[in-house]
C-alpha positions as CSV (number, residue, x, y, z in Angstrom):
1,M,134.7,61.1,103.3
2,A,132.1,63.9,102.9
3,S,133.5,65.6,106.1
4,W,137.2,65.5,104.8
5,Q,138.5,69.0,104.1
6,D,142.0,70.0,103.1
7,C,143.7,72.2,105.6
8,C,147.1,73.3,107.1
9,E,146.7,74.7,110.5
10,A,149.4,75.5,113.1
11,A,149.3,77.4,116.3
12,D,151.6,80.5,116.6
13,V,153.9,78.7,119.1
14,C,154.7,75.9,116.6
15,Q,158.3,76.1,115.3
16,E,159.6,75.1,111.9
17,V,162.9,75.3,109.9
18,F,163.1,74.2,106.3
19,F,165.1,74.4,103.1
20,G,164.0,74.1,99.5
21,P,165.7,74.4,96.1
22,D,165.9,78.2,96.4
23,E,168.3,77.7,99.3
24,A,170.1,74.6,98.1
25,K,169.9,73.7,94.4
26,Y,171.3,70.2,95.2
27,L,167.9,69.4,96.7
28,Q,166.2,69.9,93.3
29,E,168.6,67.5,91.7
30,Q,167.6,64.8,94.2
31,G,163.8,65.4,93.7
32,I,163.4,67.1,97.1
33,I,160.8,69.9,97.1
34,L,161.3,70.8,100.7
35,C,162.9,69.3,103.8
36,G,162.7,70.5,107.4
37,T,162.1,70.0,111.1
38,S,159.1,70.9,113.1
39,L,158.1,71.3,116.8
40,A,154.3,71.2,117.0
41,K,152.6,72.6,120.1
42,E,149.0,73.3,121.1
43,H,147.5,72.8,117.6
44,F,148.8,71.3,114.4
45,L,146.7,69.7,111.7
46,V,147.4,68.9,108.0
47,R,145.0,67.2,105.6
48,R,145.5,66.8,101.8
49,T,143.5,65.2,99.0
50,R,145.6,63.4,96.4
51,P,148.6,65.8,96.2
52,N,151.2,65.3,93.5
53,F,154.1,64.7,95.9
54,H,155.2,62.3,98.6
55,V,155.7,63.1,102.3
56,L,158.1,61.3,104.6
57,L,157.5,62.2,108.2
58,Y,160.0,61.0,110.8
59,S,158.7,61.2,114.4
60,I,161.4,62.1,116.9
61,K,159.7,62.9,120.2
62,G,156.1,63.1,121.3
63,Q,153.1,61.7,119.5
64,G,151.1,62.5,116.4
65,A,148.3,60.8,114.5
66,L,148.0,59.7,110.9
67,L,144.7,60.7,109.4
68,T,142.8,59.0,106.6
69,P,139.1,59.0,105.7
70,A,139.0,55.5,107.3
71,G,140.3,56.7,110.7
72,K,143.3,57.5,112.8
73,T,146.6,55.7,113.5
74,M,148.9,56.7,116.3
75,I,152.4,58.0,115.3
76,E,154.9,57.2,118.0
77,A,158.5,58.4,118.3
78,D,161.1,56.5,116.2
79,T,158.7,55.9,113.3
80,L,158.4,56.8,109.7
81,T,155.0,57.9,108.4
82,L,154.7,57.6,104.6
83,L,152.1,59.7,102.7
84,P,152.3,58.7,99.0
85,A,151.4,61.0,96.2
86,G,147.7,60.6,95.2
87,S,146.6,59.5,98.7
88,I,144.0,61.1,100.9
89,S,145.8,61.6,104.2
90,G,147.1,63.9,106.8
91,F,148.5,64.1,110.3
92,Q,147.9,66.0,113.6
93,L,149.4,66.7,117.0
94,N,148.4,64.2,119.6
95,S,150.5,65.1,122.6
96,P,151.6,68.4,124.3
97,Q,154.6,68.6,121.9
98,W,155.6,66.6,118.8
99,Q,159.0,66.9,117.2
100,T,159.5,65.7,113.6
101,A,161.8,65.8,110.6
102,W,160.2,65.7,107.2
103,L,160.8,65.6,103.4
104,I,158.4,66.5,100.6
105,L,159.5,64.6,97.5
106,E,158.6,65.0,93.8
107,N,156.4,62.3,92.3
108,N,159.0,61.4,89.7
109,E,161.2,58.4,88.6
110,Q,163.6,59.0,91.5
111,W,160.9,58.2,94.0
112,Q,158.6,56.1,91.9
113,G,158.9,53.2,94.4
114,L,156.7,55.2,96.8
115,A,153.8,55.8,94.4
116,S,152.2,52.4,94.8
117,G,152.0,52.4,98.6
118,E,149.3,53.4,101.0
119,P,149.6,55.9,104.0
120,D,151.4,53.9,106.7
121,V,153.3,54.2,110.0
122,S,156.3,51.9,110.5
123,Y,159.2,51.7,113.0
124,C,162.3,53.5,111.8
125,E,165.7,52.9,113.3
126,H,167.1,55.8,111.3
127,A,164.7,58.5,112.5
128,Q,166.9,60.1,115.1
129,A,170.0,60.0,112.7
130,I,167.9,61.6,109.9
131,F,166.8,64.4,112.3
132,H,170.4,65.1,113.4
133,A,171.8,64.9,109.8
134,M,169.1,67.4,108.7
135,N,170.0,69.8,111.6
136,M,173.7,69.5,110.8
137,F,172.9,70.4,107.1
138,F,170.9,73.4,108.2
139,S,173.6,74.7,110.5
140,E,176.4,74.3,107.9
141,A,174.4,75.8,105.1
142,K,173.6,78.8,107.3
143,L,177.2,79.3,108.5
144,S,179.2,78.4,105.3
145,G,176.7,78.2,102.5
146,H,174.8,75.3,101.1
147,Q,177.6,74.6,98.6
148,S,180.3,74.2,101.3
149,G,181.9,70.8,101.5
150,L,180.6,69.9,104.9
151,A,177.0,71.0,104.0
152,V,177.1,68.8,100.9
153,T,178.5,65.9,103.0
154,C,175.7,66.3,105.6
155,L,173.1,66.4,102.8
156,D,174.6,63.2,101.2
157,M,174.4,61.5,104.7
158,L,170.7,62.6,105.0
159,L,169.9,61.2,101.6
160,Q,171.7,57.9,102.3
161,L,169.7,57.5,105.6
162,T,166.5,58.4,103.9
163,H,167.0,55.7,101.3
164,K,167.9,53.2,104.0
165,S,164.7,54.0,105.9
166,L,162.6,53.5,102.8
167,F,164.2,50.6,100.9
168,K,166.1,48.5,103.4
169,Q,163.5,48.3,106.1
170,G,160.6,45.9,106.1
171,Q,157.2,47.0,107.3
172,Q,156.6,46.6,111.0
173,S,153.3,45.9,112.6
174,G,151.8,48.3,115.2
175,L,152.9,45.8,117.9
176,E,156.5,45.9,116.8
177,I,156.4,49.7,116.8
178,K,155.2,49.7,120.4
179,L,157.9,47.2,121.4
180,R,160.7,49.1,119.7
181,H,159.5,52.4,121.2
182,L,159.4,50.8,124.7
183,F,162.9,49.5,124.4
184,N,164.1,52.8,123.0
185,Q,162.9,54.4,126.3
186,V,164.5,51.6,128.3
187,E,167.8,52.2,126.5
188,Q,167.9,55.7,128.0
189,Q,167.7,54.2,131.5
190,L,169.8,51.1,131.4
191,H,170.9,51.7,135.0
192,H,167.4,50.9,136.1
193,P,166.7,47.3,137.4
194,W,164.0,46.6,134.8
195,S,161.9,43.5,135.4
196,V,159.7,41.8,132.8
197,A,156.7,42.6,134.9
198,E,157.5,46.3,134.8
199,L,158.1,46.3,131.1
200,A,154.9,44.4,130.4
201,D,152.9,46.8,132.6
202,K,154.1,49.8,130.5
203,L,152.3,48.3,127.5
204,H,149.4,47.0,129.7
205,Y,150.1,43.4,128.8
206,S,150.4,40.3,131.0
207,E,153.9,38.9,131.5
208,P,153.3,35.8,129.4
209,H,151.7,37.8,126.6
210,F,154.5,40.3,126.6
211,F,157.1,37.5,126.6
212,R,155.4,35.9,123.5
213,L,155.3,39.2,121.7
214,C,159.0,39.8,122.2
215,L,159.8,36.4,120.9
216,Q,157.6,36.9,117.9
217,H,158.6,40.5,116.9
218,L,162.1,40.9,118.4
219,G,163.3,37.3,118.0
220,M,164.3,36.9,121.7
221,S,162.9,37.2,125.2
222,P,162.6,40.5,127.0
223,K,165.6,39.7,129.3
224,Q,167.7,38.7,126.3
225,Y,166.9,41.9,124.5
226,L,167.6,44.0,127.5
227,L,171.0,42.2,128.0
228,Q,171.8,42.9,124.3
229,L,171.1,46.6,124.8
230,K,173.3,46.7,127.9
231,M,176.2,44.8,126.3
232,A,176.1,47.1,123.2
233,R,176.2,50.1,125.5
234,A,179.0,48.6,127.6
235,K,181.1,48.0,124.5
236,H,180.5,51.6,123.3
237,L,181.6,53.0,126.7
238,L,184.7,50.9,126.9
239,V,185.9,51.2,123.3
240,T,184.7,54.7,122.3
241,Q,184.5,56.6,125.5
242,R,187.4,54.7,127.3
243,W,185.5,54.4,130.5
244,A,186.9,52.2,133.3
245,V,185.2,48.8,133.8
246,G,183.8,49.8,137.2
247,Q,182.3,53.0,135.7
248,V,180.6,51.0,133.0
249,A,179.3,48.4,135.4
250,L,177.7,51.1,137.6
251,A,176.2,53.0,134.6
252,L,174.5,49.8,133.5
253,G,173.1,49.0,137.0
254,Y,175.6,46.3,138.0
255,S,176.6,46.7,141.7
256,D,179.0,43.8,141.4
257,V,181.8,44.4,138.8
258,A,182.6,40.7,138.7
259,N,179.0,39.8,137.8
260,F,179.2,42.5,135.0
261,S,182.5,41.1,133.8
262,N,181.3,37.6,133.6
263,R,178.2,38.5,131.6
264,F,180.3,40.7,129.3
265,K,182.8,37.9,128.6
266,K,180.0,35.4,128.0
267,H,178.4,37.8,125.5
268,F,181.5,38.9,123.6
269,G,184.0,36.1,124.3
270,M,186.5,38.4,126.0
271,S,186.7,40.4,129.2
272,P,185.7,44.1,129.4
273,S,189.4,44.9,130.1
274,A,190.5,43.1,127.0
275,M,187.8,44.8,125.0
276,R,188.9,48.2,126.3
277,Q,192.5,47.6,125.2
278,R,191.7,46.7,121.6
């Protein structure tokens, strides 16, 4: 504790865009002091002692670290780091680059539910959406003014997602954060023939241990969860993007269209062609 010193340090190559009440008065009505996005590079370090505001830090890409007098906790992508008012906490860059979206909130009745918490990192399924909503708001506010209809709509969406991330999501353990982060990476490469052994190796676990962790934290086996991701992507490509069945099968790593169709029908109760025609 004696070595803890407040600071805010950022290398010149770090990038930051933010809005406050001076740019958009609607933010003040919502108890938002500042909101913004950051891309940290080379050096980025913030430490604060009992500030009278809350910080919500959504990690998008790269890795950071939550700092407290007790030690350090890794901040992975797709997580929310909560730094309540009155806490002794901070964060720093822990990878070559670290992209985040963040909000600084007033310590008032609107956000009183945050005051009793401790600094914490939890998995956040809304992190990417919050980042995109914030960028949409910035773009519209710059082009058409912060009072334009679309800018206000984007800000409303941002606030809805923020509330969902805070009050509709239970706290996840560090293990669940790792698992969610792993499968978020897998979701970007669903064409790859993932094996349980390969997935377990990425987290440096044995196959049996990895299998048990998936059952405990995700409620299903690794193969079942992977299949769920593939089928959700298949439905999206068929219904929203209007891809042909063969294209979808190939994009998801199925060399045999019939095999893909059988799995899809077993999962949804109808064939891919029928789903596409809905």
